[in-house]
C-alpha positions as CSV (number, residue, x, y, z in Angstrom):
1,M,11.8,-11.5,-2.3
2,A,8.2,-10.7,-1.3
3,T,5.6,-9.7,-3.9
4,V,4.3,-6.2,-4.1
5,E,1.0,-7.5,-2.6
6,D,2.9,-9.1,0.4
7,R,4.8,-5.9,1.0
8,V,1.7,-3.8,0.8
9,K,0.0,-6.1,3.4
10,A,3.1,-6.0,5.7
11,V,3.3,-2.2,5.6
12,T,-0.5,-1.9,6.2
13,A,-0.4,-4.3,9.1
14,K,2.5,-2.5,10.8
15,T,0.9,1.0,10.2
16,L,-2.6,0.0,11.4
17,N,-1.5,-2.4,14.1
18,I,-3.3,-5.4,12.7
19,D,-2.2,-9.0,11.7
20,A,-1.1,-9.2,8.1
21,A,-2.6,-12.7,7.9
22,D,-6.1,-11.0,8.4
23,I,-5.7,-8.7,5.3
24,Q,-7.2,-9.7,2.0
25,V,-6.7,-8.1,-1.4
26,E,-10.4,-7.0,-1.5
27,H,-10.2,-5.2,1.8
28,S,-10.8,-1.5,1.9
29,F,-8.3,0.5,3.8
30,T,-11.0,2.6,5.5
31,F,-14.1,0.4,5.7
32,D,-12.5,-3.1,6.3
33,L,-9.2,-2.1,8.0
34,G,-10.3,1.0,9.9
35,A,-7.7,3.4,8.5
36,E,-8.5,7.0,9.4
37,S,-7.4,10.0,7.2
38,V,-4.2,10.6,9.2
39,Q,-3.3,6.9,8.9
40,S,-4.0,6.9,5.1
41,V,-1.5,9.7,4.7
42,E,1.0,7.8,6.8
43,L,0.4,4.7,4.7
44,V,1.3,6.6,1.5
45,A,4.5,7.8,3.2
46,M,5.3,4.2,4.4
47,F,4.7,2.8,0.9
48,E,7.0,5.4,-0.6
49,E,9.7,4.4,1.9
50,E,9.2,0.7,1.4
51,F,9.3,0.8,-2.3
52,G,11.7,3.7,-2.8
53,I,9.2,5.7,-4.9
54,E,7.4,9.0,-4.9
55,M,3.6,8.9,-5.4
56,D,1.2,11.6,-6.2
57,E,-0.6,11.9,-2.8
58,D,-4.0,12.7,-4.2
59,A,-3.9,9.7,-6.6
60,A,-2.5,7.4,-3.9
61,L,-5.2,8.5,-1.4
62,S,-7.9,7.7,-3.9
63,V,-6.8,4.0,-4.0
64,E,-9.3,2.1,-1.8
65,T,-8.3,-1.5,-1.6
66,I,-5.2,-3.6,-0.9
67,G,-5.3,-5.1,-4.4
68,S,-5.7,-1.7,-6.0
69,A,-2.9,-0.3,-4.0
70,S,-0.6,-3.2,-5.1
71,E,-1.4,-2.5,-8.7
72,F,-1.0,1.2,-8.3
73,I,2.4,0.8,-6.5
74,A,3.6,-1.7,-9.1
75,R,2.7,0.7,-11.9
76,V,4.5,3.6,-10.2
77,C,7.6,1.4,-9.6
78,V,7.7,0.6,-13.4
79,E,7.2,4.3,-14.3
80,Q,10.0,5.3,-12.0
81,G,12.3,2.5,-13.0
82,V,12.3,0.8,-9.6
83,A,12.8,-3.0,-9.7
84,I,10.1,-5.1,-8.0
85,E,9.4,-8.8,-7.6
86,G,6.0,-10.4,-8.3
């Protein structure tokens, strides 16, 4: 099974129409990857669907990088009892 980071990159790539191989953990969703506010909200929804979790939207939207998003999602998965790999 893919790691949380790999899954975050895959969802981000699909949502923003970019190549997952070009995404690095330090990349900012807005500055480096070009996500606009509507896309940021869409990313939150897609991450919730991918991981089977519910996130606080304000907290999720305050996450700025791929690495931070991976850590945030992993923490939410643990809090909500959702099994994850990596």
